[in-house]
mmCIF entry with sequence, helices, sheets and N, C-alpha, C, O atoms, coordinates in Angstrom:
data_MODEL
# 
_entry.id   MODEL 
# 
_entity.id                         1 
_entity.type                       polymer 
_entity.pdbx_number_of_molecules   1 
# 
_entity_poly.entity_id                      1 
_entity_poly.type                           'polypeptide(L)' 
_entity_poly.nstd_linkage                   no 
_entity_poly.nstd_monomer                   no 
_entity_poly.pdbx_seq_one_letter_code       MTWPDGIAAAVLTAIAFLITHHQHQPRSTTAPPQNPQDGERS 
_entity_poly.pdbx_seq_one_letter_code_can   MTWPDGIAAAVLTAIAFLITHHQHQPRSTTAPPQNPQDGERS 
_entity_poly.pdbx_strand_id                 A 
# 
loop_
_entity_poly_seq.entity_id 
_entity_poly_seq.num 
_entity_poly_seq.mon_id 
_entity_poly_seq.hetero 
1 1  MET n 
1 2  THR n 
1 3  TRP n 
1 4  PRO n 
1 5  ASP n 
1 6  GLY n 
1 7  ILE n 
1 8  ALA n 
1 9  ALA n 
1 10 ALA n 
1 11 VAL n 
1 12 LEU n 
1 13 THR n 
1 14 ALA n 
1 15 ILE n 
1 16 ALA n 
1 17 PHE n 
1 18 LEU n 
1 19 ILE n 
1 20 THR n 
1 21 HIS n 
1 22 HIS n 
1 23 GLN n 
1 24 HIS n 
1 25 GLN n 
1 26 PRO n 
1 27 ARG n 
1 28 SER n 
1 29 THR n 
1 30 THR n 
1 31 ALA n 
1 32 PRO n 
1 33 PRO n 
1 34 GLN n 
1 35 ASN n 
1 36 PRO n 
1 37 GLN n 
1 38 ASP n 
1 39 GLY n 
1 40 GLU n 
1 41 ARG n 
1 42 SER n 
# 
_struct_asym.id          A 
_struct_asym.entity_id   1 
# 
loop_
_struct_conf.conf_type_id 
_struct_conf.id 
_struct_conf.pdbx_PDB_helix_id 
_struct_conf.beg_label_comp_id 
_struct_conf.beg_label_asym_id 
_struct_conf.beg_label_seq_id 
_struct_conf.pdbx_beg_PDB_ins_code 
_struct_conf.end_label_comp_id 
_struct_conf.end_label_asym_id 
_struct_conf.end_label_seq_id 
_struct_conf.pdbx_end_PDB_ins_code 
_struct_conf.beg_auth_comp_id 
_struct_conf.beg_auth_asym_id 
_struct_conf.beg_auth_seq_id 
_struct_conf.end_auth_comp_id 
_struct_conf.end_auth_asym_id 
_struct_conf.end_auth_seq_id 
_struct_conf.pdbx_PDB_helix_class 
_struct_conf.details 
_struct_conf.pdbx_PDB_helix_length 
HELX_P HELX_P1 AA1 ASP A 5  ? HIS A 22 ? ASP A 5  HIS A 22 1 ? 18 
HELX_P HELX_P2 AA2 PRO A 26 ? THR A 30 ? PRO A 26 THR A 30 5 ? 5  
HELX_P HELX_P3 AA3 PRO A 36 ? GLU A 40 ? PRO A 36 GLU A 40 1 ? 5  
# 
_struct_conf_type.id          HELX_P 
_struct_conf_type.criteria    ? 
_struct_conf_type.reference   ? 
# 
loop_
_atom_site.group_PDB 
_atom_site.id 
_atom_site.type_symbol 
_atom_site.label_atom_id 
_atom_site.label_alt_id 
_atom_site.label_comp_id 
_atom_site.label_asym_id 
_atom_site.label_entity_id 
_atom_site.label_seq_id 
_atom_site.pdbx_PDB_ins_code 
_atom_site.Cartn_x 
_atom_site.Cartn_y 
_atom_site.Cartn_z 
_atom_site.occupancy 
_atom_site.B_iso_or_equiv 
_atom_site.pdbx_formal_charge 
_atom_site.auth_seq_id 
_atom_site.auth_comp_id 
_atom_site.auth_asym_id 
_atom_site.auth_atom_id 
_atom_site.pdbx_PDB_model_num 
ATOM 1   N N  . MET A 1 1  ? 17.732  -9.051 5.180  1.00 0.00 ? 1  MET A N  1 
ATOM 2   C CA . MET A 1 1  ? 18.076  -8.511 3.856  1.00 0.00 ? 1  MET A CA 1 
ATOM 3   C C  . MET A 1 1  ? 17.685  -7.037 3.812  1.00 0.00 ? 1  MET A C  1 
ATOM 4   O O  . MET A 1 1  ? 16.516  -6.693 3.986  1.00 0.00 ? 1  MET A O  1 
ATOM 5   N N  . THR A 1 2  ? 18.651  -6.187 3.583  1.00 0.00 ? 2  THR A N  1 
ATOM 6   C CA . THR A 1 2  ? 18.379  -4.748 3.565  1.00 0.00 ? 2  THR A CA 1 
ATOM 7   C C  . THR A 1 2  ? 18.314  -4.242 2.128  1.00 0.00 ? 2  THR A C  1 
ATOM 8   O O  . THR A 1 2  ? 19.116  -4.630 1.279  1.00 0.00 ? 2  THR A O  1 
ATOM 9   N N  . TRP A 1 3  ? 17.353  -3.379 1.878  1.00 0.00 ? 3  TRP A N  1 
ATOM 10  C CA . TRP A 1 3  ? 17.208  -2.793 0.550  1.00 0.00 ? 3  TRP A CA 1 
ATOM 11  C C  . TRP A 1 3  ? 17.659  -1.342 0.584  1.00 0.00 ? 3  TRP A C  1 
ATOM 12  O O  . TRP A 1 3  ? 17.553  -0.680 1.616  1.00 0.00 ? 3  TRP A O  1 
ATOM 13  N N  . PRO A 1 4  ? 18.163  -0.847 -0.540 1.00 0.00 ? 4  PRO A N  1 
ATOM 14  C CA . PRO A 1 4  ? 18.456  0.590  -0.640 1.00 0.00 ? 4  PRO A CA 1 
ATOM 15  C C  . PRO A 1 4  ? 17.178  1.395  -0.438 1.00 0.00 ? 4  PRO A C  1 
ATOM 16  O O  . PRO A 1 4  ? 16.083  0.904  -0.714 1.00 0.00 ? 4  PRO A O  1 
ATOM 17  N N  . ASP A 1 5  ? 17.312  2.624  0.042  1.00 0.00 ? 5  ASP A N  1 
ATOM 18  C CA . ASP A 1 5  ? 16.126  3.442  0.327  1.00 0.00 ? 5  ASP A CA 1 
ATOM 19  C C  . ASP A 1 5  ? 15.272  3.643  -0.918 1.00 0.00 ? 5  ASP A C  1 
ATOM 20  O O  . ASP A 1 5  ? 14.045  3.708  -0.836 1.00 0.00 ? 5  ASP A O  1 
ATOM 21  N N  . GLY A 1 6  ? 15.929  3.740  -2.072 1.00 0.00 ? 6  GLY A N  1 
ATOM 22  C CA . GLY A 1 6  ? 15.184  3.951  -3.321 1.00 0.00 ? 6  GLY A CA 1 
ATOM 23  C C  . GLY A 1 6  ? 14.261  2.784  -3.615 1.00 0.00 ? 6  GLY A C  1 
ATOM 24  O O  . GLY A 1 6  ? 13.108  2.979  -4.000 1.00 0.00 ? 6  GLY A O  1 
ATOM 25  N N  . ILE A 1 7  ? 14.770  1.560  -3.435 1.00 0.00 ? 7  ILE A N  1 
ATOM 26  C CA . ILE A 1 7  ? 13.956  0.373  -3.715 1.00 0.00 ? 7  ILE A CA 1 
ATOM 27  C C  . ILE A 1 7  ? 12.836  0.256  -2.691 1.00 0.00 ? 7  ILE A C  1 
ATOM 28  O O  . ILE A 1 7  ? 11.694  -0.033 -3.047 1.00 0.00 ? 7  ILE A O  1 
ATOM 29  N N  . ALA A 1 8  ? 13.156  0.478  -1.434 1.00 0.00 ? 8  ALA A N  1 
ATOM 30  C CA . ALA A 1 8  ? 12.144  0.379  -0.379 1.00 0.00 ? 8  ALA A CA 1 
ATOM 31  C C  . ALA A 1 8  ? 11.040  1.408  -0.616 1.00 0.00 ? 8  ALA A C  1 
ATOM 32  O O  . ALA A 1 8  ? 9.859   1.099  -0.458 1.00 0.00 ? 8  ALA A O  1 
ATOM 33  N N  . ALA A 1 9  ? 11.417  2.616  -0.991 1.00 0.00 ? 9  ALA A N  1 
ATOM 34  C CA . ALA A 1 9  ? 10.425  3.665  -1.247 1.00 0.00 ? 9  ALA A CA 1 
ATOM 35  C C  . ALA A 1 9  ? 9.559   3.295  -2.443 1.00 0.00 ? 9  ALA A C  1 
ATOM 36  O O  . ALA A 1 9  ? 8.350   3.524  -2.435 1.00 0.00 ? 9  ALA A O  1 
ATOM 37  N N  . ALA A 1 10 ? 10.178  2.724  -3.470 1.00 0.00 ? 10 ALA A N  1 
ATOM 38  C CA . ALA A 1 10 ? 9.425   2.334  -4.667 1.00 0.00 ? 10 ALA A CA 1 
ATOM 39  C C  . ALA A 1 10 ? 8.424   1.233  -4.332 1.00 0.00 ? 10 ALA A C  1 
ATOM 40  O O  . ALA A 1 10 ? 7.290   1.249  -4.810 1.00 0.00 ? 10 ALA A O  1 
ATOM 41  N N  . VAL A 1 11 ? 8.851   0.274  -3.504 1.00 0.00 ? 11 VAL A N  1 
ATOM 42  C CA . VAL A 1 11 ? 7.959   -0.828 -3.124 1.00 0.00 ? 11 VAL A CA 1 
ATOM 43  C C  . VAL A 1 11 ? 6.792   -0.300 -2.291 1.00 0.00 ? 11 VAL A C  1 
ATOM 44  O O  . VAL A 1 11 ? 5.641   -0.665 -2.534 1.00 0.00 ? 11 VAL A O  1 
ATOM 45  N N  . LEU A 1 12 ? 7.082   0.553  -1.315 1.00 0.00 ? 12 LEU A N  1 
ATOM 46  C CA . LEU A 1 12 ? 6.016   1.103  -0.471 1.00 0.00 ? 12 LEU A CA 1 
ATOM 47  C C  . LEU A 1 12 ? 5.053   1.945  -1.302 1.00 0.00 ? 12 LEU A C  1 
ATOM 48  O O  . LEU A 1 12 ? 3.841   1.908  -1.086 1.00 0.00 ? 12 LEU A O  1 
ATOM 49  N N  . THR A 1 13 ? 5.597   2.705  -2.255 1.00 0.00 ? 13 THR A N  1 
ATOM 50  C CA . THR A 1 13 ? 4.742   3.523  -3.116 1.00 0.00 ? 13 THR A CA 1 
ATOM 51  C C  . THR A 1 13 ? 3.849   2.649  -3.973 1.00 0.00 ? 13 THR A C  1 
ATOM 52  O O  . THR A 1 13 ? 2.667   2.940  -4.156 1.00 0.00 ? 13 THR A O  1 
ATOM 53  N N  . ALA A 1 14 ? 4.427   1.564  -4.504 1.00 0.00 ? 14 ALA A N  1 
ATOM 54  C CA . ALA A 1 14 ? 3.649   0.652  -5.350 1.00 0.00 ? 14 ALA A CA 1 
ATOM 55  C C  . ALA A 1 14 ? 2.536   -0.008 -4.542 1.00 0.00 ? 14 ALA A C  1 
ATOM 56  O O  . ALA A 1 14 ? 1.403   -0.118 -5.011 1.00 0.00 ? 14 ALA A O  1 
ATOM 57  N N  . ILE A 1 15 ? 2.862   -0.445 -3.329 1.00 0.00 ? 15 ILE A N  1 
ATOM 58  C CA . ILE A 1 15 ? 1.857   -1.091 -2.478 1.00 0.00 ? 15 ILE A CA 1 
ATOM 59  C C  . ILE A 1 15 ? 0.754   -0.093 -2.114 1.00 0.00 ? 15 ILE A C  1 
ATOM 60  O O  . ILE A 1 15 ? -0.432  -0.417 -2.178 1.00 0.00 ? 15 ILE A O  1 
ATOM 61  N N  . ALA A 1 16 ? 1.151   1.106  -1.736 1.00 0.00 ? 16 ALA A N  1 
ATOM 62  C CA . ALA A 1 16 ? 0.165   2.126  -1.374 1.00 0.00 ? 16 ALA A CA 1 
ATOM 63  C C  . ALA A 1 16 ? -0.727  2.454  -2.566 1.00 0.00 ? 16 ALA A C  1 
ATOM 64  O O  . ALA A 1 16 ? -1.930  2.664  -2.409 1.00 0.00 ? 16 ALA A O  1 
ATOM 65  N N  . PHE A 1 17 ? -0.129  2.498  -3.767 1.00 0.00 ? 17 PHE A N  1 
ATOM 66  C CA . PHE A 1 17 ? -0.909  2.787  -4.970 1.00 0.00 ? 17 PHE A CA 1 
ATOM 67  C C  . PHE A 1 17 ? -1.901  1.671  -5.250 1.00 0.00 ? 17 PHE A C  1 
ATOM 68  O O  . PHE A 1 17 ? -3.056  1.926  -5.589 1.00 0.00 ? 17 PHE A O  1 
ATOM 69  N N  . LEU A 1 18 ? -1.446  0.434  -5.107 1.00 0.00 ? 18 LEU A N  1 
ATOM 70  C CA . LEU A 1 18 ? -2.327  -0.707 -5.368 1.00 0.00 ? 18 LEU A CA 1 
ATOM 71  C C  . LEU A 1 18 ? -3.483  -0.730 -4.373 1.00 0.00 ? 18 LEU A C  1 
ATOM 72  O O  . LEU A 1 18 ? -4.626  -0.985 -4.755 1.00 0.00 ? 18 LEU A O  1 
ATOM 73  N N  . ILE A 1 19 ? -3.192  -0.463 -3.095 1.00 0.00 ? 19 ILE A N  1 
ATOM 74  C CA . ILE A 1 19 ? -4.245  -0.473 -2.070 1.00 0.00 ? 19 ILE A CA 1 
ATOM 75  C C  . ILE A 1 19 ? -5.244  0.649  -2.349 1.00 0.00 ? 19 ILE A C  1 
ATOM 76  O O  . ILE A 1 19 ? -6.455  0.432  -2.301 1.00 0.00 ? 19 ILE A O  1 
ATOM 77  N N  . THR A 1 20 ? -4.741  1.836  -2.637 1.00 0.00 ? 20 THR A N  1 
ATOM 78  C CA . THR A 1 20 ? -5.622  2.976  -2.884 1.00 0.00 ? 20 THR A CA 1 
ATOM 79  C C  . THR A 1 20 ? -6.437  2.753  -4.145 1.00 0.00 ? 20 THR A C  1 
ATOM 80  O O  . THR A 1 20 ? -7.624  3.078  -4.186 1.00 0.00 ? 20 THR A O  1 
ATOM 81  N N  . HIS A 1 21 ? -5.808  2.200  -5.173 1.00 0.00 ? 21 HIS A N  1 
ATOM 82  C CA . HIS A 1 21 ? -6.504  1.968  -6.440 1.00 0.00 ? 21 HIS A CA 1 
ATOM 83  C C  . HIS A 1 21 ? -7.540  0.864  -6.286 1.00 0.00 ? 21 HIS A C  1 
ATOM 84  O O  . HIS A 1 21 ? -8.575  0.881  -6.952 1.00 0.00 ? 21 HIS A O  1 
ATOM 85  N N  . HIS A 1 22 ? -7.265  -0.089 -5.414 1.00 0.00 ? 22 HIS A N  1 
ATOM 86  C CA . HIS A 1 22 ? -8.175  -1.223 -5.222 1.00 0.00 ? 22 HIS A CA 1 
ATOM 87  C C  . HIS A 1 22 ? -9.421  -0.793 -4.466 1.00 0.00 ? 22 HIS A C  1 
ATOM 88  O O  . HIS A 1 22 ? -10.478 -1.405 -4.620 1.00 0.00 ? 22 HIS A O  1 
ATOM 89  N N  . GLN A 1 23 ? -9.313  0.248  -3.656 1.00 0.00 ? 23 GLN A N  1 
ATOM 90  C CA . GLN A 1 23 ? -10.458 0.704  -2.868 1.00 0.00 ? 23 GLN A CA 1 
ATOM 91  C C  . GLN A 1 23 ? -11.533 1.318  -3.757 1.00 0.00 ? 23 GLN A C  1 
ATOM 92  O O  . GLN A 1 23 ? -12.686 1.431  -3.341 1.00 0.00 ? 23 GLN A O  1 
ATOM 93  N N  . HIS A 1 24 ? -11.172 1.715  -4.975 1.00 0.00 ? 24 HIS A N  1 
ATOM 94  C CA . HIS A 1 24 ? -12.144 2.314  -5.877 1.00 0.00 ? 24 HIS A CA 1 
ATOM 95  C C  . HIS A 1 24 ? -13.113 1.268  -6.419 1.00 0.00 ? 24 HIS A C  1 
ATOM 96  O O  . HIS A 1 24 ? -14.168 1.617  -6.948 1.00 0.00 ? 24 HIS A O  1 
ATOM 97  N N  . GLN A 1 25 ? -12.767 0.002  -6.294 1.00 0.00 ? 25 GLN A N  1 
ATOM 98  C CA . GLN A 1 25 ? -13.637 -1.057 -6.794 1.00 0.00 ? 25 GLN A CA 1 
ATOM 99  C C  . GLN A 1 25 ? -14.723 -1.371 -5.767 1.00 0.00 ? 25 GLN A C  1 
ATOM 100 O O  . GLN A 1 25 ? -14.428 -1.500 -4.579 1.00 0.00 ? 25 GLN A O  1 
ATOM 101 N N  . PRO A 1 26 ? -15.976 -1.495 -6.210 1.00 0.00 ? 26 PRO A N  1 
ATOM 102 C CA . PRO A 1 26 ? -17.107 -1.759 -5.307 1.00 0.00 ? 26 PRO A CA 1 
ATOM 103 C C  . PRO A 1 26 ? -16.957 -3.099 -4.585 1.00 0.00 ? 26 PRO A C  1 
ATOM 104 O O  . PRO A 1 26 ? -17.502 -3.274 -3.495 1.00 0.00 ? 26 PRO A O  1 
ATOM 105 N N  . ARG A 1 27 ? -16.232 -4.038 -5.174 1.00 0.00 ? 27 ARG A N  1 
ATOM 106 C CA . ARG A 1 27 ? -16.114 -5.372 -4.593 1.00 0.00 ? 27 ARG A CA 1 
ATOM 107 C C  . ARG A 1 27 ? -15.306 -5.353 -3.296 1.00 0.00 ? 27 ARG A C  1 
ATOM 108 O O  . ARG A 1 27 ? -15.417 -6.271 -2.484 1.00 0.00 ? 27 ARG A O  1 
ATOM 109 N N  . SER A 1 28 ? -14.501 -4.322 -3.099 1.00 0.00 ? 28 SER A N  1 
ATOM 110 C CA . SER A 1 28 ? -13.633 -4.280 -1.925 1.00 0.00 ? 28 SER A CA 1 
ATOM 111 C C  . SER A 1 28 ? -14.419 -3.946 -0.655 1.00 0.00 ? 28 SER A C  1 
ATOM 112 O O  . SER A 1 28 ? -13.842 -3.869 0.430  1.00 0.00 ? 28 SER A O  1 
ATOM 113 N N  . THR A 1 29 ? -15.733 -3.746 -0.786 1.00 0.00 ? 29 THR A N  1 
ATOM 114 C CA . THR A 1 29 ? -16.539 -3.405 0.389  1.00 0.00 ? 29 THR A CA 1 
ATOM 115 C C  . THR A 1 29 ? -16.628 -4.595 1.334  1.00 0.00 ? 29 THR A C  1 
ATOM 116 O O  . THR A 1 29 ? -16.838 -4.416 2.534  1.00 0.00 ? 29 THR A O  1 
ATOM 117 N N  . THR A 1 30 ? -16.469 -5.815 0.806  1.00 0.00 ? 30 THR A N  1 
ATOM 118 C CA . THR A 1 30 ? -16.545 -7.005 1.649  1.00 0.00 ? 30 THR A CA 1 
ATOM 119 C C  . THR A 1 30 ? -15.229 -7.221 2.392  1.00 0.00 ? 30 THR A C  1 
ATOM 120 O O  . THR A 1 30 ? -15.187 -7.927 3.400  1.00 0.00 ? 30 THR A O  1 
ATOM 121 N N  . ALA A 1 31 ? -14.168 -6.617 1.894  1.00 0.00 ? 31 ALA A N  1 
ATOM 122 C CA . ALA A 1 31 ? -12.863 -6.777 2.528  1.00 0.00 ? 31 ALA A CA 1 
ATOM 123 C C  . ALA A 1 31 ? -12.749 -5.805 3.700  1.00 0.00 ? 31 ALA A C  1 
ATOM 124 O O  . ALA A 1 31 ? -13.356 -4.734 3.674  1.00 0.00 ? 31 ALA A O  1 
ATOM 125 N N  . PRO A 1 32 ? -11.982 -6.166 4.725  1.00 0.00 ? 32 PRO A N  1 
ATOM 126 C CA . PRO A 1 32 ? -11.788 -5.278 5.872  1.00 0.00 ? 32 PRO A CA 1 
ATOM 127 C C  . PRO A 1 32 ? -11.071 -3.998 5.444  1.00 0.00 ? 32 PRO A C  1 
ATOM 128 O O  . PRO A 1 32 ? -10.172 -4.058 4.605  1.00 0.00 ? 32 PRO A O  1 
ATOM 129 N N  . PRO A 1 33 ? -11.440 -2.859 5.991  1.00 0.00 ? 33 PRO A N  1 
ATOM 130 C CA . PRO A 1 33 ? -10.812 -1.587 5.620  1.00 0.00 ? 33 PRO A CA 1 
ATOM 131 C C  . PRO A 1 33 ? -9.327  -1.577 5.969  1.00 0.00 ? 33 PRO A C  1 
ATOM 132 O O  . PRO A 1 33 ? -8.928  -1.947 7.074  1.00 0.00 ? 33 PRO A O  1 
ATOM 133 N N  . GLN A 1 34 ? -8.522  -1.147 5.006  1.00 0.00 ? 34 GLN A N  1 
ATOM 134 C CA . GLN A 1 34 ? -7.074  -1.109 5.245  1.00 0.00 ? 34 GLN A CA 1 
ATOM 135 C C  . GLN A 1 34 ? -6.612  0.335  5.324  1.00 0.00 ? 34 GLN A C  1 
ATOM 136 O O  . GLN A 1 34 ? -7.174  1.216  4.674  1.00 0.00 ? 34 GLN A O  1 
ATOM 137 N N  . ASN A 1 35 ? -5.589  0.566  6.121  1.00 0.00 ? 35 ASN A N  1 
ATOM 138 C CA . ASN A 1 35 ? -5.055  1.908  6.287  1.00 0.00 ? 35 ASN A CA 1 
ATOM 139 C C  . ASN A 1 35 ? -3.708  2.011  5.573  1.00 0.00 ? 35 ASN A C  1 
ATOM 140 O O  . ASN A 1 35 ? -2.712  1.500  6.083  1.00 0.00 ? 35 ASN A O  1 
ATOM 141 N N  . PRO A 1 36 ? -3.651  2.658  4.410  1.00 0.00 ? 36 PRO A N  1 
ATOM 142 C CA . PRO A 1 36 ? -2.390  2.778  3.672  1.00 0.00 ? 36 PRO A CA 1 
ATOM 143 C C  . PRO A 1 36 ? -1.321  3.513  4.487  1.00 0.00 ? 36 PRO A C  1 
ATOM 144 O O  . PRO A 1 36 ? -0.127  3.268  4.310  1.00 0.00 ? 36 PRO A O  1 
ATOM 145 N N  . GLN A 1 37 ? -1.750  4.415  5.382  1.00 0.00 ? 37 GLN A N  1 
ATOM 146 C CA . GLN A 1 37 ? -0.792  5.202  6.158  1.00 0.00 ? 37 GLN A CA 1 
ATOM 147 C C  . GLN A 1 37 ? -0.026  4.329  7.148  1.00 0.00 ? 37 GLN A C  1 
ATOM 148 O O  . GLN A 1 37 ? 1.082   4.680  7.552  1.00 0.00 ? 37 GLN A O  1 
ATOM 149 N N  . ASP A 1 38 ? -0.604  3.194  7.541  1.00 0.00 ? 38 ASP A N  1 
ATOM 150 C CA . ASP A 1 38 ? 0.081   2.322  8.495  1.00 0.00 ? 38 ASP A CA 1 
ATOM 151 C C  . ASP A 1 38 ? 1.367   1.771  7.898  1.00 0.00 ? 38 ASP A C  1 
ATOM 152 O O  . ASP A 1 38 ? 2.349   1.576  8.613  1.00 0.00 ? 38 ASP A O  1 
ATOM 153 N N  . GLY A 1 39 ? 1.370   1.518  6.585  1.00 0.00 ? 39 GLY A N  1 
ATOM 154 C CA . GLY A 1 39 ? 2.551   0.957  5.940  1.00 0.00 ? 39 GLY A CA 1 
ATOM 155 C C  . GLY A 1 39 ? 3.620   2.008  5.714  1.00 0.00 ? 39 GLY A C  1 
ATOM 156 O O  . GLY A 1 39 ? 4.793   1.679  5.538  1.00 0.00 ? 39 GLY A O  1 
ATOM 157 N N  . GLU A 1 40 ? 3.215   3.284  5.717  1.00 0.00 ? 40 GLU A N  1 
ATOM 158 C CA . GLU A 1 40 ? 4.188   4.332  5.448  1.00 0.00 ? 40 GLU A CA 1 
ATOM 159 C C  . GLU A 1 40 ? 5.043   4.628  6.668  1.00 0.00 ? 40 GLU A C  1 
ATOM 160 O O  . GLU A 1 40 ? 6.143   5.165  6.536  1.00 0.00 ? 40 GLU A O  1 
ATOM 161 N N  . ARG A 1 41 ? 4.554   4.284  7.855  1.00 0.00 ? 41 ARG A N  1 
ATOM 162 C CA . ARG A 1 41 ? 5.340   4.536  9.071  1.00 0.00 ? 41 ARG A CA 1 
ATOM 163 C C  . ARG A 1 41 ? 6.462   3.517  9.181  1.00 0.00 ? 41 ARG A C  1 
ATOM 164 O O  . ARG A 1 41 ? 6.244   2.314  9.038  1.00 0.00 ? 41 ARG A O  1 
ATOM 165 N N  . SER A 1 42 ? 7.670   4.016  9.439  1.00 0.00 ? 42 SER A N  1 
ATOM 166 C CA . SER A 1 42 ? 8.805   3.079  9.525  1.00 0.00 ? 42 SER A CA 1 
ATOM 167 C C  . SER A 1 42 ? 9.455   3.169  10.895 1.00 0.00 ? 42 SER A C  1 
ATOM 168 O O  . SER A 1 42 ? 10.426  2.461  11.165 1.00 0.00 ? 42 SER A O  1 
# 
């Protein structure tokens, strides 16, 4: 299933925002470190 570039970009931006925003919470220290840049590479 292929998505238009606009939708794919919006989804990647939303995911990157959620990951970055989630790192600000102290509770995420127990979770393994995630690299938002890995998802941006296509």
